[in-house]
C-alpha positions, -999 to 999 in steps of 0.1 A, spaced: 295 112 125 296 108 87 268 118 64 256 100 33 257 117 -1 219 121 1 220 137 36 246 161 24 225 169 -7 193 176 13 212 202 33 222 221 1 202 252 -10 198 237 -45 179 208 -30 153 232 -17 148 246 -52 146 210 -66 121 200 -39 99 230 -46 98 225 -83 93 188 -81 63 194 -58 50 221 -82 53 198 -112 37 169 -93 7 191 -86 6 201 -122 4 165 -133 -23 157 -107 -43 188 -119 -42 174 -155 -63 145 -144 -89 169 -131 -87 190 -162 -93 159 -183 -124 151 -162 -137 187 -166 -133 185 -203 -151 151 -204 -180 165 -185 -182 198 -204 -182 179 -238 -201 148 -226 -173 128 -241 -167 96 -221 -142 70 -231 -158 41 -211 -193 27 -217 -201 26 -180 -193 63 -177 -213 72 -208 -242 50 -196 -247 73 -166 -258 100 -190 -275 76 -214 -248 83 -240 -224 63 -261 -187 66 -256 -172 92 -279 -140 111 -286 -138 149 -284 -109 169 -296 -108 192 -265 -107 161 -242 -80 145 -264 -58 175 -264 -58 177 -226 -53 139 -224 -23 140 -248 -8 170 -229 -11 149 -197 5 118 -213 33 140 -225 39 152 -189 39 115 -178 65 108 -205 88 137 -196 85 149 -161 93 117 -141 125 112 -161 134 148 -154 129 142 -116 154 113 -117 179 129 -140 179 162 -123 184 145 -89 214 127 -102 227 159 -117 224 176 -83 249 150 -69 276 163 -93 278 195 -73 267 218 -102 267 256 -100 239 267 -78 229 294 -104 230 270 -134 211 241 -116 184 265 -103 180 281 -137 177 248 -155 151 235 -130 131 267 -133 132 268 -171 122 232 -173 92 239 -151 82 270 -170 86 251 -203 63 223 -191 36 248 -180 39 266 -214 36 232 -232 3 224 -214 -10 259 -220 -3 260 -258 -14 224 -262 -45 221 -241 -57 255 -228 -53 281 -256 -43 262 -287 -14 280 -302 -1 266 -335 33 250 -339 62 256 -333 50 268 -298 44 233 -285 76 219 -300 97 247 -286 84 243 -251 87 205 -253 122 207 -268 134 231 -241 126 207 -213 138 177 -234 172 193 -240 176 204 -204 171 168 -193 196 156 -219 221 183 -208 218 172 -171 221 135 -181 252 141 -201 268 162 -174 260 135 -149 275 108 -171 307 128 -177 310 135 -140 308 99 -130 327 85 -160 
């Protein structure tokens, strides 16, 4: 009985690491929606007239809400691409240590990015460094994958 590339990949220890961190990052992105809602309620800053009307308010923008919203948008711009690129990278049979380390560092960098952007505002370059770490890990994995399949 032959196995497909994907079946073989799922049986590898690195895939367990990948699956764990994908789930963790997925939960992080879902939590950001709730965090945005909490900030909206705390600051009574609603983007939509129908939401504001419930409290007899007018729609307004609040910086704390916007910081959380922008951090969430940044996640949505970067994490799904990482999911795809890192999965392709895993099919190149990379070093278990290197692949695990890259996945873990990416995850930590995304959590740090959110923390310094939306939770405890820390001035630049903290946000840029955490964003850049994840960005360059994704580029590294994409280039390695391209070279492998070239």
